LUMLUMLUM-301176 format. One record per residue (C-alpha): residue number from 1; residue in three letters; x, y, z negated. Coordinates in steps of 0.5 Angstrom, whole numbers. Example, Ala and Ser with C-alpha at 12.3 -4.5 7.8 and 13.67 -1.06 7.14 Angstrom:
ATOM  num  residuo     c1     c2     c3
ATOM    1      ALA     25     -9    -16
ATOM    2      SER     27     -2    -14
//
This chain:
ATOM  num  residuo     c1     c2     c3
ATOM    1      UNK    100    236   -202
ATOM    2      UNK    101    228   -202
ATOM    3      UNK     97    224   -207
ATOM    4      UNK    101    221   -214
ATOM    5      UNK    103    214   -213
ATOM    6      UNK    105    209   -218
ATOM    7      UNK    109    204   -216
ATOM    8      UNK    109    197   -219
ATOM    9      UNK    114    194   -216
ATOM   10      UNK    121    195   -212
ATOM   11      UNK    124    191   -207
ATOM   12      UNK    129    187   -211
ATOM   13      UNK    136    187   -211
ATOM   14      UNK    139    181   -208
ATOM   15      UNK    142    176   -213
ATOM   16      UNK    141    181   -218
ATOM   17      UNK    136    178   -223
ATOM   18      UNK    132    171   -224
ATOM   19      UNK    126    171   -220
ATOM   20      UNK    122    171   -226
ATOM   21      UNK    125    177   -229
ATOM   22      UNK    124    181   -223
ATOM   23      UNK    120    187   -225
ATOM   24      UNK    120    194   -223
ATOM   25      UNK    119    200   -227
ATOM   26      UNK    113    205   -226
ATOM   27      UNK    115    211   -223
ATOM   28      UNK    111    216   -220
ATOM   29      UNK    112    220   -213
ATOM   30      UNK    108    226   -211
ATOM   31      UNK    110    231   -205
ATOM   32      UNK    115    225   -203
ATOM   33      UNK    119    225   -209
ATOM   34      UNK    119    222   -216
ATOM   35      UNK    116    226   -221
ATOM   36      UNK    118    227   -229
ATOM   37      UNK    114    223   -233
ATOM   38      UNK    118    220   -239
ATOM   39      UNK    120    225   -244
ATOM   40      UNK    127    227   -247
ATOM   41      UNK    125    226   -254
ATOM   42      UNK    124    219   -253
ATOM   43      UNK    130    217   -249
ATOM   44      UNK    134    211   -251
ATOM   45      UNK    141    213   -252
ATOM   46      UNK    146    207   -253
ATOM   47      UNK    153    204   -252
ATOM   48      UNK    155    198   -249
ATOM   49      UNK    162    195   -248
ATOM   50      UNK    163    191   -242
ATOM   51      UNK    168    185   -241
ATOM   52      UNK    172    186   -235
ATOM   53      UNK    175    179   -235
ATOM   54      UNK    182    182   -234
ATOM   55      UNK    187    183   -240
ATOM   56      UNK    192    189   -237
ATOM   57      UNK    194    191   -244
ATOM   58      UNK    196    184   -246
ATOM   59      UNK    193    183   -253
ATOM   60      UNK    190    176   -251
ATOM   61      UNK    183    178   -250
ATOM   62      UNK    179    181   -244
ATOM   63      UNK    179    188   -244
ATOM   64      UNK    172    192   -245
ATOM   65      UNK    170    198   -242
ATOM   66      UNK    165    203   -245
ATOM   67      UNK    159    204   -242
ATOM   68      UNK    155    210   -245
ATOM   69      UNK    147    210   -243
ATOM   70      UNK    141    214   -243
ATOM   71      UNK    135    211   -241
ATOM   72      UNK    127    212   -241
ATOM   73      UNK    123    209   -246
ATOM   74      UNK    119    205   -242
ATOM   75      UNK    114    200   -244
ATOM   76      UNK    116    192   -245
ATOM   77      UNK    118    189   -238
ATOM   78      UNK    119    195   -234
ATOM   79      UNK    126    196   -231
ATOM   80      UNK    129    202   -228
ATOM   81      UNK    135    203   -223
ATOM   82      UNK    142    206   -225
ATOM   83      UNK    146    213   -223
ATOM   84      UNK    153    211   -226
ATOM   85      UNK    159    216   -226
ATOM   86      UNK    165    212   -228
ATOM   87      UNK    171    217   -230
ATOM   88      UNK    177    217   -234
ATOM   89      UNK    176    225   -236
ATOM   90      UNK    170    225   -241
ATOM   91      UNK    175    226   -247
ATOM   92      UNK    181    230   -243
ATOM   93      UNK    179    235   -237
ATOM   94      UNK    171    234   -238
ATOM   95      UNK    167    234   -232
ATOM   96      UNK    164    239   -228
ATOM   97      UNK    165    247   -227
ATOM   98      UNK    164    248   -234
ATOM   99      UNK    169    242   -236
ATOM  100      UNK    164    238   -240
ATOM  101      UNK    166    233   -245
ATOM  102      UNK    162    227   -248
ATOM  103      UNK    160    229   -255
ATOM  104      UNK    158    224   -261
ATOM  105      UNK    154    224   -267
ATOM  106      UNK    156    221   -274
ATOM  107      UNK    153    214   -271
ATOM  108      UNK    158    214   -265
ATOM  109      UNK    152    215   -260
ATOM  110      UNK    153    220   -255
ATOM  111      UNK    149    227   -256
ATOM  112      UNK    152    230   -250
ATOM  113      UNK    152    227   -243
ATOM  114      UNK    156    231   -238
ATOM  115      UNK    153    234   -232
ATOM  116      UNK    146    235   -230
ATOM  117      UNK    144    228   -228
ATOM  118      UNK    141    225   -235
ATOM  119      UNK    137    232   -236
ATOM  120      UNK    134    231   -229
ATOM  121      UNK    134    224   -227
ATOM  122      UNK    132    220   -233
ATOM  123      UNK    125    224   -234
ATOM  124      UNK    124    221   -227
ATOM  125      UNK    125    214   -228
ATOM  126      UNK    133    213   -228
ATOM  127      UNK    138    211   -233
ATOM  128      UNK    144    214   -233
ATOM  129      UNK    151    210   -235
ATOM  130      UNK    157    214   -236
ATOM  131      UNK    163    209   -236
ATOM  132      UNK    170    211   -239
ATOM  133      UNK    175    208   -234
ATOM  134      UNK    180    202   -237
ATOM  135      UNK    185    205   -242
ATOM  136      UNK    181    212   -243
ATOM  137      UNK    177    215   -248
ATOM  138      UNK    173    209   -252
ATOM  139      UNK    175    203   -247
ATOM  140      UNK    181    198   -248
ATOM  141      UNK    185    196   -242
ATOM  142      UNK    190    200   -237
ATOM  143      UNK    189    206   -233
ATOM  144      UNK    192    205   -226
ATOM  145      UNK    190    210   -221
ATOM  146      UNK    186    206   -216
ATOM  147      UNK    188    199   -218
ATOM  148      UNK    185    193   -221
ATOM  149      UNK    184    197   -228
ATOM  150      UNK    180    202   -225
ATOM  151      UNK    176    199   -220
ATOM  152      UNK    174    193   -225
ATOM  153      UNK    172    198   -230
ATOM  154      UNK    166    200   -225
ATOM  155      UNK    165    193   -222
ATOM  156      UNK    164    190   -229
ATOM  157      UNK    159    195   -231
ATOM  158      UNK    155    194   -224
ATOM  159      UNK    156    186   -226
ATOM  160      UNK    153    187   -233
ATOM  161      UNK    147    191   -230
ATOM  162      UNK    146    185   -226
ATOM  163      UNK    146    180   -231
ATOM  164      UNK    153    177   -228
ATOM  165      UNK    158    180   -234
ATOM  166      UNK    158    180   -241
ATOM  167      UNK    157    186   -245
ATOM  168      UNK    157    187   -253
ATOM  169      UNK    155    192   -258
ATOM  170      UNK    162    194   -260
ATOM  171      UNK    169    195   -257
ATOM  172      UNK    172    188   -261
ATOM  173      UNK    167    183   -263
ATOM  174      UNK    160    185   -264
ATOM  175      UNK    153    181   -261
ATOM  176      UNK    152    180   -254
ATOM  177      UNK    148    186   -251
ATOM  178      UNK    144    185   -244
ATOM  179      UNK    141    190   -239
ATOM  180      UNK    134    187   -240
ATOM  181      UNK    131    194   -238
ATOM  182      UNK    135    195   -231
ATOM  183      UNK    133    193   -224
ATOM  184      UNK    140    192   -222
ATOM  185      UNK    140    197   -217
ATOM  186      UNK    146    202   -218
ATOM  187      UNK    148    208   -215
ATOM  188      UNK    155    211   -216
ATOM  189      UNK    157    218   -216
ATOM  190      UNK    163    222   -218
ATOM  191      UNK    168    228   -216
ATOM  192      UNK    175    227   -215
ATOM  193      UNK    177    221   -219
ATOM  194      UNK    170    219   -221
ATOM  195      UNK    168    219   -213
ATOM  196      UNK    175    215   -212
ATOM  197      UNK    172    209   -216
ATOM  198      UNK    166    209   -213
ATOM  199      UNK    169    208   -206
ATOM  200      UNK    173    202   -209
ATOM  201      UNK    168    199   -212
ATOM  202      UNK    164    199   -206
ATOM  203      UNK    170    196   -202
ATOM  204      UNK    169    190   -207
ATOM  205      UNK    162    189   -204
ATOM  206      UNK    159    188   -210
ATOM  207      UNK    152    186   -210
ATOM  208      UNK    147    191   -213
ATOM  209      UNK    151    197   -211
ATOM  210      UNK    146    200   -207
ATOM  211      UNK    149    207   -205
ATOM  212      UNK    155    211   -207
ATOM  213      UNK    156    219   -207
ATOM  214      UNK    163    220   -207
ATOM  215      UNK    165    228   -208
ATOM  216      UNK    172    230   -206
ATOM  217      UNK    174    223   -207
ATOM  218      UNK    180    219   -205
ATOM  219      UNK    180    213   -200
ATOM  220      UNK    187    211   -200
ATOM  221      UNK    191    213   -206
ATOM  222      UNK    197    213   -201
ATOM  223      UNK    194    219   -198
ATOM  224      UNK    193    223   -204
ATOM  225      UNK    201    222   -206
ATOM  226      UNK    204    221   -199
ATOM  227      UNK    203    223   -192
ATOM  228      UNK    207    219   -186
ATOM  229      UNK    213    217   -190
ATOM  230      UNK    214    223   -194
ATOM  231      UNK    212    225   -201
ATOM  232      UNK    208    231   -203
ATOM  233      UNK    212    235   -208
ATOM  234      UNK    211    234   -215
ATOM  235      UNK    207    228   -214
ATOM  236      UNK    208    223   -220
ATOM  237      UNK    202    218   -220
ATOM  238      UNK    205    215   -227
ATOM  239      UNK    205    222   -230
ATOM  240      UNK    197    223   -228
ATOM  241      UNK    196    216   -231
ATOM  242      UNK    200    218   -238
ATOM  243      UNK    196    225   -238
ATOM  244      UNK    189    221   -239
ATOM  245      UNK    191    215   -243
ATOM  246      UNK    188    214   -250
ATOM  247      UNK    193    212   -255
ATOM  248      UNK    192    204   -254
ATOM  249      UNK    194    205   -247
ATOM  250      UNK    200    209   -249
ATOM  251      UNK    202    204   -253
ATOM  252      UNK    200    197   -249
ATOM  253      UNK    201    199   -242
ATOM  254      UNK    208    200   -241
ATOM  255      UNK    208    194   -236
ATOM  256      UNK    203    197   -232
ATOM  257      UNK    206    204   -231
ATOM  258      UNK    212    201   -229
ATOM  259      UNK    209    197   -224
ATOM  260      UNK    206    204   -221
ATOM  261      UNK    213    207   -222
ATOM  262      UNK    217    202   -218
ATOM  263      UNK    211    202   -213
ATOM  264      UNK    211    209   -212
ATOM  265      UNK    218    209   -208
ATOM  266      UNK    221    216   -208
ATOM  267      UNK    222    216   -200
ATOM  268      UNK    214    216   -199
ATOM  269      UNK    214    209   -196
ATOM  270      UNK    208    205   -196
ATOM  271      UNK    209    199   -201
ATOM  272      UNK    204    193   -203
ATOM  273      UNK    202    198   -209
ATOM  274      UNK    199    203   -204
ATOM  275      UNK    196    197   -200
ATOM  276      UNK    193    195   -206
ATOM  277      UNK    190    202   -207
ATOM  278      UNK    187    203   -200
ATOM  279      UNK    180    202   -200
ATOM  280      UNK    179    204   -192
ATOM  281      UNK    182    197   -190
ATOM  282      UNK    176    194   -194
ATOM  283      UNK    170    198   -191
ATOM  284      UNK    167    192   -188
ATOM  285      UNK    165    189   -194
ATOM  286      UNK    161    195   -196
ATOM  287      UNK    154    194   -197
ATOM  288      UNK    152    201   -200
ATOM  289      UNK    150    207   -197
ATOM  290      UNK    155    212   -197
ATOM  291      UNK    153    220   -198
ATOM  292      UNK    160    223   -197
ATOM  293      UNK    161    231   -199
ATOM  294      UNK    168    234   -198
ATOM  295      UNK    171    241   -198
ATOM  296      UNK    175    243   -192
ATOM  297      UNK    180    247   -195
ATOM  298      UNK    181    241   -201
ATOM  299      UNK    189    241   -201
ATOM  300      UNK    188    237   -207
ATOM  301      UNK    184    231   -205
ATOM  302      UNK    186    232   -197
ATOM  303      UNK    181    231   -192
ATOM  304      UNK    184    225   -189
ATOM  305      UNK    181    222   -195
ATOM  306      UNK    174    223   -192
ATOM  307      UNK    176    222   -185
ATOM  308      UNK    179    215   -185
ATOM  309      UNK    173    213   -190
ATOM  310      UNK    168    216   -185
ATOM  311      UNK    170    213   -179
ATOM  312      UNK    171    206   -182
ATOM  313      UNK    164    206   -185
ATOM  314      UNK    162    207   -178
ATOM  315      UNK    165    202   -175
ATOM  316      UNK    162    197   -181
ATOM  317      UNK    155    200   -179
ATOM  318      UNK    154    203   -186
ATOM  319      UNK    148    208   -187
ATOM  320      UNK    152    215   -188
ATOM  321      UNK    151    222   -189
ATOM  322      UNK    156    228   -190
ATOM  323      UNK    156    235   -193
ATOM  324      UNK    163    239   -191
ATOM  325      UNK    164    246   -194
ATOM  326      UNK    169    251   -194
ATOM  327      UNK    171    250   -201
ATOM  328      UNK    177    247   -204
ATOM  329      UNK    176    242   -209
ATOM  330      UNK    169    243   -211
ATOM  331      UNK    162    240   -213
ATOM  332      UNK    156    241   -209
ATOM  333      UNK    152    243   -215
ATOM  334      UNK    157    249   -215
ATOM  335      UNK    156    252   -208
ATOM  336      UNK    149    250   -206
ATOM  337      UNK    146    248   -212
ATOM  338      UNK    138    248   -210
ATOM  339      UNK    139    244   -204
ATOM  340      UNK    144    239   -207
ATOM  341      UNK    139    237   -212
ATOM  342      UNK    134    236   -208
ATOM  343      UNK    138    232   -203
ATOM  344      UNK    141    228   -208
ATOM  345      UNK    134    227   -211
ATOM  346      UNK    131    224   -205
ATOM  347      UNK    137    220   -203
ATOM  348      UNK    137    216   -210
ATOM  349      UNK    130    216   -209
ATOM  350      UNK    131    212   -202
ATOM  351      UNK    136    208   -204
ATOM  352      UNK    135    206   -211
ATOM  353      UNK    127    207   -212
ATOM  354      UNK    126    205   -204
ATOM  355      UNK    121    211   -203
ATOM  356      UNK    120    211   -196
ATOM  357      UNK    122    218   -195
ATOM  358      UNK    126    218   -188
ATOM  359      UNK    132    221   -191
ATOM  360      UNK    136    216   -187
ATOM  361      UNK    133    219   -181
ATOM  362      UNK    135    226   -182
ATOM  363      UNK    141    230   -179
ATOM  364      UNK    147    226   -181
ATOM  365      UNK    151    232   -182
ATOM  366      UNK    151    239   -186
ATOM  367      UNK    157    243   -184
ATOM  368      UNK    158    250   -187
ATOM  369      UNK    160    255   -182
ATOM  370      UNK    162    261   -186
ATOM  371      UNK    160    263   -193
ATOM  372      UNK    153    260   -195
ATOM  373      UNK    151    259   -187
ATOM  374      UNK    150    252   -186
ATOM  375      UNK    149    248   -179
ATOM  376      UNK    146    241   -178
ATOM  377      UNK    148    235   -173
ATOM  378      UNK    144    229   -172
ATOM  379      UNK    151    225   -172
ATOM  380      UNK    158    226   -174
ATOM  381      UNK    162    227   -170
ATOM  382      UNK    157    230   -166
ATOM  383      UNK    155    227   -159
ATOM  384      UNK    159    229   -154
ATOM  385      UNK    166    229   -158
ATOM  386      UNK    172    227   -154
ATOM  387      UNK    179    225   -156
ATOM  388      UNK    182    230   -151
ATOM  389      UNK    190    231   -151
ATOM  390      UNK    193    238   -150
ATOM  391      UNK    200    239   -148
ATOM  392      UNK    205    244   -151
ATOM  393      UNK    208    248   -145
ATOM  394      UNK    214    253   -145
ATOM  395      UNK    212    261   -145
ATOM  396      UNK    216    267   -143
ATOM  397      UNK    218    268   -151
ATOM  398      UNK    223    263   -154
ATOM  399      UNK    219    258   -159
ATOM  400      UNK    212    261   -156
ATOM  401      UNK    208    258   -151
ATOM  402      UNK    202    255   -148
ATOM  403      UNK    197    249   -150
ATOM  404      UNK    193    246   -144
ATOM  405      UNK    190    240   -142
ATOM  406      UNK    193    236   -136
ATOM  407      UNK    200    235   -135
ATOM  408      UNK    206    235   -140
ATOM  409      UNK    210    241   -141
ATOM  410      UNK    217    241   -139
ATOM  411      UNK    224    243   -142
ATOM  412      UNK    225    244   -150
ATOM  413      UNK    224    249   -155
ATOM  414      UNK    228    249   -162
ATOM  415      UNK    227    251   -169
ATOM  416      UNK    232    250   -176
ATOM  417      UNK    229    247   -182
ATOM  418      UNK    231    253   -187
ATOM  419      UNK    229    249   -193
ATOM  420      UNK    224    254   -196
ATOM  421      UNK    219    256   -190
ATOM  422      UNK    212    254   -191
ATOM  423      UNK    206    253   -186
ATOM  424      UNK    203    260   -188
ATOM  425      UNK    210    263   -186
ATOM  426      UNK    210    260   -180
ATOM  427      UNK    203    262   -177
ATOM  428      UNK    205    270   -178
ATOM  429      UNK    207    274   -172
ATOM  430      UNK    204    268   -167
ATOM  431      UNK    207    272   -161
ATOM  432      UNK    214    273   -164
ATOM  433      UNK    220    268   -164
ATOM  434      UNK    221    265   -171
ATOM  435      UNK    227    261   -172
ATOM  436      UNK    224    256   -177
ATOM  437      UNK    218    254   -172
ATOM  438      UNK    215    253   -165
ATOM  439      UNK    208    255   -163
ATOM  440      UNK    204    254   -157
ATOM  441      UNK    197    257   -156
ATOM  442      UNK    191    256   -151
ATOM  443      UNK    190    263   -150
ATOM  444      UNK    183    267   -151
ATOM  445      UNK    178    261   -150
ATOM  446      UNK    173    262   -145
ATOM  447      UNK    167    259   -149
ATOM  448      UNK    167    256   -156
ATOM  449      UNK    171    250   -158
ATOM  450      UNK    169    245   -163
ATOM  451      UNK    174    240   -167
ATOM  452      UNK    171    235   -171
ATOM  453      UNK    174    229   -173
ATOM  454      UNK    182    227   -174
ATOM  455      UNK    187    229   -170
ATOM  456      UNK    194    226   -168
ATOM  457      UNK    200    230   -167
ATOM  458      UNK    206    226   -162
ATOM  459      UNK    213    230   -163
ATOM  460      UNK    219    228   -159
ATOM  461      UNK    225    231   -163
ATOM  462      UNK    232    231   -163
ATOM  463      UNK    235    232   -170
ATOM  464      UNK    242    235   -171
ATOM  465      UNK    243    231   -178
ATOM  466      UNK    241    224   -180
ATOM  467      UNK    235    226   -184
ATOM  468      UNK    229    230   -182
ATOM  469      UNK    222    232   -184
ATOM  470      UNK    217    234   -179
ATOM  471      UNK    210    238   -180
ATOM  472      UNK    205    241   -176
ATOM  473      UNK    199    246   -177
ATOM  474      UNK    193    247   -172
ATOM  475      UNK    191    254   -173
ATOM  476      UNK    185    258   -171
ATOM  477      UNK    187    265   -169
ATOM  478      UNK    182    271   -169
ATOM  479      UNK    177    275   -174
ATOM  480      UNK    173    271   -179
ATOM  481      UNK    170    271   -185
ATOM  482      UNK    172    265   -190
ATOM  483      UNK    171    262   -197
ATOM  484      UNK    178    264   -201
ATOM  485      UNK    181    258   -205
ATOM  486      UNK    177    255   -209
ATOM  487      UNK    171    258   -206
ATOM  488      UNK    167    260   -212
ATOM  489      UNK    167    264   -218
ATOM  490      UNK    162    264   -224
ATOM  491      UNK    157    269   -225
ATOM  492      UNK    153    271   -232
ATOM  493      UNK    147    268   -229
ATOM  494      UNK    145    261   -231
ATOM  495      UNK    140    256   -228
ATOM  496      UNK    137    250   -231
ATOM  497      UNK    136    243   -228
ATOM  498      UNK    131    238   -232
ATOM  499      UNK    129    237   -239
ATOM  500      UNK    134    240   -245
ATOM  501      UNK    135    236   -251
ATOM  502      UNK    138    238   -257
ATOM  503      UNK    146    238   -256
ATOM  504      UNK    145    237   -249
ATOM  505      UNK    142    242   -244
ATOM  506      UNK    141    242   -236
ATOM  507      UNK    143    249   -236
ATOM  508      UNK    149    251   -232
ATOM  509      UNK    153    258   -229
ATOM  510      UNK    151    260   -222
ATOM  511      UNK    157    261   -218
ATOM  512      UNK    158    266   -212
ATOM  513      UNK    162    265   -206
ATOM  514      UNK    169    268   -206
ATOM  515      UNK    171    270   -199
ATOM  516      UNK    176    275   -195
ATOM  517      UNK    176    277   -187
ATOM  518      UNK    182    274   -184
ATOM  519      UNK    185    274   -177
ATOM  520      UNK    188    267   -177
ATOM  521      UNK    186    260   -181
ATOM  522      UNK    190    254   -182
ATOM  523      UNK    185    248   -180
ATOM  524      UNK    189    242   -181
ATOM  525      UNK    196    240   -183
ATOM  526      UNK    200    234   -182
ATOM  527      UNK    207    232   -185
ATOM  528      UNK    212    226   -183
ATOM  529      UNK    219    223   -184
ATOM  530      UNK    222    222   -178
ATOM  531      UNK    225    216   -180
ATOM  532      UNK    219    213   -181
ATOM  533      UNK    218    213   -173
ATOM  534      UNK    217    206   -172
ATOM  535      UNK    214    204   -179
ATOM  536      UNK    211    207   -185
ATOM  537      UNK    213    201   -189
ATOM  538      UNK    221    201   -187
ATOM  539      UNK    225    207   -185
ATOM  540      UNK    230    207   -180
ATOM  541      UNK    237    210   -180
ATOM  542      UNK    237    216   -176
ATOM  543      UNK    243    219   -172
ATOM  544      UNK    244    226   -170
ATOM  545      UNK    243    228   -163
ATOM  546      UNK    239    222   -162
ATOM  547      UNK    231    223   -159
ATOM  548      UNK    226    220   -163
ATOM  549      UNK    218    220   -162
ATOM  550      UNK    213    220   -168
ATOM  551      UNK    206    220   -168
ATOM  552      UNK    203    222   -175
ATOM  553      UNK    196    224   -177
ATOM  554      UNK    193    231   -178
ATOM  555      UNK    188    233   -183
ATOM  556      UNK    180    231   -182
ATOM  557      UNK    176    238   -180
ATOM  558      UNK    170    240   -177
ATOM  559      UNK    171    247   -174
ATOM  560      UNK    168    252   -169
ATOM  561      UNK    174    256   -165
ATOM  562      UNK    169    262   -162
ATOM  563      UNK    170    264   -155
ATOM  564      UNK    176    269   -155
ATOM  565      UNK    180    266   -161
ATOM  566      UNK    186    262   -159
ATOM  567      UNK    187    255   -162
ATOM  568      UNK    195    254   -163
ATOM  569      UNK    199    248   -165
ATOM  570      UNK    205    250   -170
ATOM  571      UNK    211    245   -171
ATOM  572      UNK    216    246   -176
ATOM  573      UNK    221    242   -181
ATOM  574      UNK    219    241   -188
ATOM  575      UNK    213    245   -190
ATOM  576      UNK    215    247   -197
ATOM  577      UNK    208    248   -200
ATOM  578      UNK    207    241   -200
ATOM  579      UNK    213    237   -198
ATOM  580      UNK    221    237   -200
ATOM  581      UNK    226    239   -195
ATOM  582      UNK    230    233   -193
ATOM  583      UNK    237    232   -196
ATOM  584      UNK    241    235   -190
ATOM  585      UNK    237    240   -186
ATOM  586      UNK    237    239   -179
ATOM  587      UNK    236    243   -173
ATOM  588      UNK    230    240   -169
ATOM  589      UNK    230    240   -161
ATOM  590      UNK    223    239   -159
ATOM  591      UNK    222    236   -153
ATOM  592      UNK    216    238   -149
ATOM  593      UNK    215    232   -144
ATOM  594      UNK    214    227   -150
ATOM  595      UNK    210    232   -155
ATOM  596      UNK    202    233   -155
ATOM  597      UNK    196    233   -160
ATOM  598      UNK    190    229   -159
ATOM  599      UNK    184    232   -162
ATOM  600      UNK    177    230   -162
ATOM  601      UNK    173    236   -158
ATOM  602      UNK    166    238   -156
ATOM  603      UNK    165    244   -151
//
C-alpha cells in the first residue's frame, strides 16, 4: 500500500492567477488516487452570475449566466480545482438516467446537484460547478445550439474561475464575487449537449481548461442535423432551442431564433451558420486533454461526431483517451459504472491535481466487443490499421454481388427509390434481389477483419429524375449477441457513490444490458444528396440520364467482423428511417467501375 501524501502545491495554471495568489489546496493521495478528506456537512453552496460580455437578448446589458457551485470548506488561502458541467437541461429534461433536476432552498441556494460528481469529488478536494447555459433556467441571454451564446456560457465561467471575467451575487446588479477559492484548473464534462459545450469551449483554446470529457457529444452541429447535403427527418434546430428556453429567452431572443431558422436551410447545404458551429475546424486550438466516450449505436448524436473530432485532435497532438460502447445515447455511469468512476477519478486527478498516476500512458482505447465484454488498445485506431479500398462486383443474382480488393468491378446494377424503404428493410434477405437496393459482400471471411475509424463511400450513379438521395450501410452478416437499443434497462438495485447530504444523495439505480441474438448488424450508415456531388455548400442541378460521382462519409465505427461472417456494402435511395425522399423518386443506375468503399481495416 502506498503512503498517504499531502500535497501543498500544484503546478500553476499558466496565466490563471497573479503569482502571489497561486496557492494550491491540500489534498491527500493514497493508493495513487485522491482521498475523501472534506465532510459534506461543511460544504459551501453558492451561486454566481457571470458576465459573458455579450448581449444576445438585446436588453442593453451583457448577459449573465448562472454558475451553481458546491465546494469544500477549505482553510483560508487553499484553493481547489473545478469539475464543470454546463447544461441547458437543469430545469427541463434533467440529467442522468434518472433525469435529476436542480432543486433550491428558500434562500435560492441549490440543494440537489444532479449526478454523482458533487457527492464523490467534493470530499476529495474538488469544486463542482454547474452553469445554466444562456437563455435557460436562471441565466440571461439566448440559447443558440452551439453558437456564441452556448460556448461563451462555458468559456466565461472558465475565465471567471481564472480571474479574467466578472461575477456577481445576483442576476442583475449585485456585488462582485471572485473565485478566490479556485486554482484556475478546470475540467469540463457532460453528456450530449453538455459535452458538446465542452468541445466548443475547448476549441476556443481558453487558458485554464485542463481537460474535457465529452460523452455522446456533438463536434459539428451540421453533422447532428444534416449529412452530406441532406437533412435528417424531423430535424428542427429552432424547435430544440424553444423546448429548452426560459421565459426571458422566449420573450427576447426571436432574432437569434430567426438567424438559426434562416441558417438551417431545408436543402441540407452547409451554410455560415453551420460553419460557425463546427468545432472540428478549431481542433488545433485545443489545449486541454480529451477523454471521449460514445455509444457505437448512438443514432441521436451519430458517431461521425466523435470520429472526426478524434482525428482532428490527434493531428493537433492533443492527449486523448476513448471508450466506445455498444450502447446508444447512454452515459458510461449507466453501462460500466465501477470502472467508469475509477477511471474518471484517476483522469481528473492527473489533469486537475497533477497526480502522476500515468493514466495518459495506459491503453488509449477501451471498446465493448459484446455486452459487458471489453478489449483495450494501446492506440486507436490500432496499429496496423490501413485505409483499404473495396470494390463491388456483379454476381449471378441481379442486385447482389461481391466486394473485393484489387480492380474495380464492371457493368451496372440498378435500384428504384420507392420513397418508403429503410436500411433495415434493405439488409433483409441478403442473397435475394431487391428492387430498392443493391448489395455486395465479401463472402465468408477466412480470418477476423477489424474496421476501426471513419469510412467513405464513392458512388457513380445515373438518376432517372432530377432529384436523388443516396444512402449506404456497412453490414456484418453472421450470428452475434449484441446490445439492443438503448442498451440498458434499470434494475431494482441501487449503488451509492460518494457522501450523501440532505436533499442530495449519490445513490443511483443499477442497470443491466439489453441484448439479443442476431444474424446481421448494421455497423455504419451514410446519407447524401446527389446534387451536392461538387460542394456541400451549393447544390448543382441534376439532369436525368446523366452520370454523377459522389463521395460521402460513413459513420465512425470500431467492429471486428469474425471469420466466417460476411462484410457487406448496401446502397439504396432515401433511407426513410433517417432522411426524406427526394421530390421526384428516381431509378438509380449504379455504375460499378466508379463505385467503391474506403475502409480503415486491420487484419
